[in-house]
N, C-alpha and C positions, 0 to 999 in steps of 0.2 A: 252747450257750450256754456262754461261761466265766465263770465269777466272780474277778473282782479281789479281792485281799485286800491289805491293809495290814496289815503287823508291825511292831509298835514295841519296838525292842532296849532294854535297858539300854546307856548311855553304853559300860561297862566291857567289855560283850561286843560289841557294835559296833565300837569303835574298836579294841578288841584283832586285830580281822578285818582291819581297814582297816589296821594297822601290819602283818599279816602279808601281804597285797597288796603295799605298799609297798617291803617286804623282798624279795619277788622282782621287784623292777624296775617293777612296772605301777603307772600313774595311776590314780588314784580321783579322782572326784566324790561330795560327803558334803553333803547341807543342813544347813547352820549351824541350831544351837539355842541358846536365850539371851540374854542381851545385854550380856556381858561384853566383847564387841569391838565396840561399838556407839560410833561412828559410822561405822567403817570397814566391819563387817561386822553384819548383819541378820539377827539368830534365825528362822526358819520363812520367810524369804524369799530369802535367797541361798543359792547353790551357790558350793560350795568347789574348787575343783581344784587337788588336789595332787599333789605327785610324790616319789620318792623323795630324799631329802637328798644332794645333790654335793657340796655348799658351802652355808653359813648365813653370818652377820654381823649385827651390829646392827640391829635394825630389820627384819626378817623374822619373818613369821608362820611360826607350826611347828604341828606335831602332836608333843606330846611324852607321855612317861611322868615325872611328877613325883616327888622324894622318897620324898612319901605312898603313890604306889603309881596316882593319880588320870590318867586322860588328860585332857590340855586342848588346845586351838587358842588359842595366847597371840603376842602381840609379843616376839621377844628386846628387851631393855635394855641386858643388858653381860653380856658373855663372859669368863669366869676362863679357868683352865689346864682344868678340867675339867667344871666345874660353868658353866651357863648360869642366867641370870636371867631371867623370863618376868615380865609383866604382860599384863591384861585394858586393851585402851583405853580402858574404858570404870572400870576399876579408879581411885581415889581413892587408897587406899593397899597393896590387896594384891599381892603377888608371889608368885612361885614358885619352886622350884629344880628343874634337873634337870641328870642327867650328860648330856655330850655324846653318849655312847655311847644315852640313852633321847631322842633327837630322832628320829622315824619319819618325817616327811615334813614339806616346805615348801609351804605356800601359795602357789602362782603367778600365781592368777587369781581372780576371785570373777565368778559370775554373776548378774546382777540383771535382772529383767523381761525376760528372753533377752538382753540385751546380755555380750559378757564385759570384764573391765575388767583388764587386767593389771597388778600388783601393783610392777614393776620396772622400769615406767616413772620418770625421775625426779622428774617431778611428784607419781606416789601416794607416793613415800620422801619427798618434802618434804615433801608435807601431813603425811606420818603423822610426822615427825621436829618439826615447830611443834608437833601435836597433844600428845604427849608433851614438850613443853618446856613449855606452856602450863600443865600440872596444879598448880601453884600458884597459878595464878587458877581453874583448874577446882575447886580446893577452896575458895579462898575464894569463888567463885560457891555450892556447895552452902551452906555454913557461912550466909552470909546467906538465902539461899532457907530453909532450916531454920528460921531466928530469926524469920522472918517468917508461918511458919504457925502 
């Protein structure tokens, strides 16, 4: 009889290993955690399909190590010469910075309920762009919602 064990690793240990696999040219499946990428990525529900970054552009979701040393999976909102600005789709104010050299993977697809959703389709990219551009309205909505509590 075999006993199945679940091991829970801290993000910094797990994601460091994921980065090493990506650096070796391997694709990685990773279970999403947290809510910072809602509504596009749902923590504890979605599985991310990551590949080594051959290129990246504004709107892509990447795995990166930020300036403060933490690993995150967030969307690129701006690319400067050596610095990339990131934010979670559910974040109203917070942004992170990383160096281009600290981008380890690109999220190409999400698996939800057994179905693969490609993130590079024009419709997926358009939805993400619209969501990001609605940020001022999302902030207003949250402000109104807070005052009603």
